[in-house]
Structure formats: C-alpha cells, structure tokens
N, C-alpha and C positions, 0 to 999 in steps of 0.2 A: 261788821263784816270781819270775817276771819281771814288771817293771812296764812298763806301756805308757802312752803319753801319756793315753789315755782314763782309765785307772785313777788316774793322778796327779791329773787334773782332778776326778774324783769324790771322791778323798780330800781334796783341798783344799777342796772345797765343804762337806764334812761337818765339817771342823775349825773351831773357833771362831776368829773373826778376831782377837780380842784375848784371848789366854789369860791374861795377867797382870792384866787389868781396868783398865788405865790410861785407857781411853776413858771408862769409867763414872765414874772419879774426876774426870776433867776436866769432865764435865757438871755436877758438883755444885759446882764452884769458882765464886767470884764473878767476874763479867765484868770485863774491864779498863776498859771505858767505861760511863758511866752511861746508863740508858735515856732515850729522848727525851721521854717523857711524865712529868709530875710524879707523885709518889706519891699514891695515893688514900687519903684519910682515912676516918674512920668515916662511914657514911651517916647523914643527919639522920633523926630519928624522924618517922614518918608520923603526921599528926594523925588522930584517929578521926573517922569520918563522923557528923555530928550531925543531918543531915536538914534543916537550916535553910539556905535559899538564901543565897548571898553577898550582902552589901549593896552596892548600886551607889553609889559615891561621887559620880558625876556628878549624881544627883538631889538631892544635898545643897546644891547651889549655888543660892542665891537672890539676886536683886538686892538692893543695899544699901537701897534705898527702894522700897516698893510703893505707888505713888500713883495707879495707874490702876484700872480696873474689872476685877475678877477674874471670869471667866466659865468655864463648861464649854464646851469647844471643839465638842462635838456639838450642844448646844442653843443655843449662843451667848447664853445667859442666865446670870445668877448662879445658883449652886446653891441650891436651896431647903432640902434636907434635909442639914444639916451633919453629923449623926451618922452618916450612911452613906457619907461621902466617903472615910474611911480605916478599914481593918480591921487588927487585930493579926495578926501571923503566928503567934505562939504566945501562949497565954493570959497568961503572965507576962513576956513579952519587951518590949523597948523599941523594936522595929522595927515600923512599920506599912506597909501597902500601900495605894497610892492606887487608888480604884475609878473615878475619872474623870480626864480630862485637863484640868487647870486652866491657863488662860493669863491673862495680864494684858494688857489693851488700854489704851494710853495715847497721848496726843498729844505728840509731841516739840516742841522749840523751833521747828522749821520748819513746824509744822502738819500733819505726816504722822502717820498712825496706826502705832504700833509694837506688835507682839505679842511678848510674852516668855513662854516656857514656864516655868511654876512647878513643876508636878508632872505627869509623864507617867503615863498609865494603867498600873498594874502596877508602878510604881516603888517601891522600898523607901526609906522615909523614917524619920528618927529622931523621937523624941517632941518634941524642941525645935523642929524644923522644922514639924511638924504643928501644934503649938501656935501658932506664929507665923502660919501660914496660916489657922487657924481663928479666931484673934483678929482678923485683918484682915478675914475674911469676916463676922464678927459686927459689926465696926465698919461695914463697908460696908452690911450689912442694916439696921442702926439708922439710918444716914444716909438710906438710900432710904426707910425707913418714915417718917422725920421729914418728908421732902419730899413724901410721898404717892405714890410710885411703886408 
C-alpha cells in the first residue's frame, strides 16, 4: 500500500503526541520558581449568628463632666419618665437601647450655649453608661424639684 501525504497527516493526527509520557511527568514536578502569592493558611472559624445587633462603640463616649441640663432633643425639656428612656435588648443582657435622643445644654466660658449629644435614639449602651446617665437625671430632677421648677 502506498502512502500519500494525506494519509501520513491522518496517521500523525491519530498518534499520541507523547507516547512515553514525559509531558505528564513534567506537569507533576515542582516548579523551579516560587509562586508570587504567599501560601494560604487555614481559614478562620466563622462565628455563629446570635441575632444580637453589634454594639456601637461611639455611643459609649461620654464627656468627663456633665454639668449642664440634660434634655430630650425632641421636647427640649428634661425627660419625665426615666424608666422608659432605656430598654434591654435581651432579657438577661447587659446592653440597653436608648429610646430618646438625650443632649446636654451648657454654657461655656465665653457665654455661648453648647449642646453635647449624650445618647442617640436607638444607640446601644452598656449598663454602666446608662446608670451614669440615670443618676445624673435623678440628681437633676431632685435639684429642679428643690428649687420649685
């Protein structure tokens, strides 16, 4: 049987390119250069969902001294019902949510009125901060009651 160029091309296309498997072995070898990216370590464990919102640390900042009048920013008067100002997020938790926006109005050394935000409405506060605010509100109410306002 005579071979033609066409039959030789067809035969070459059906033959395996690497009959002894040297290319397959070369792909399993370690590369000569290190990869550009650092090796990836084990992934950190994912924290389970608790359903409790994250605490806002910005709401934890109080001025060092509260010496002005604390008022509700909507009514511009001191709050009357101190028990409804803060609500617990969970029944046994230590985080409370502010139900009113509390600001402190004071006069600075130049005679200007300064307003400082103490607790934003909906802010998450710790028990210690809430106790400080409630104690200051109780003191403020007792002074106002004593002077007859």
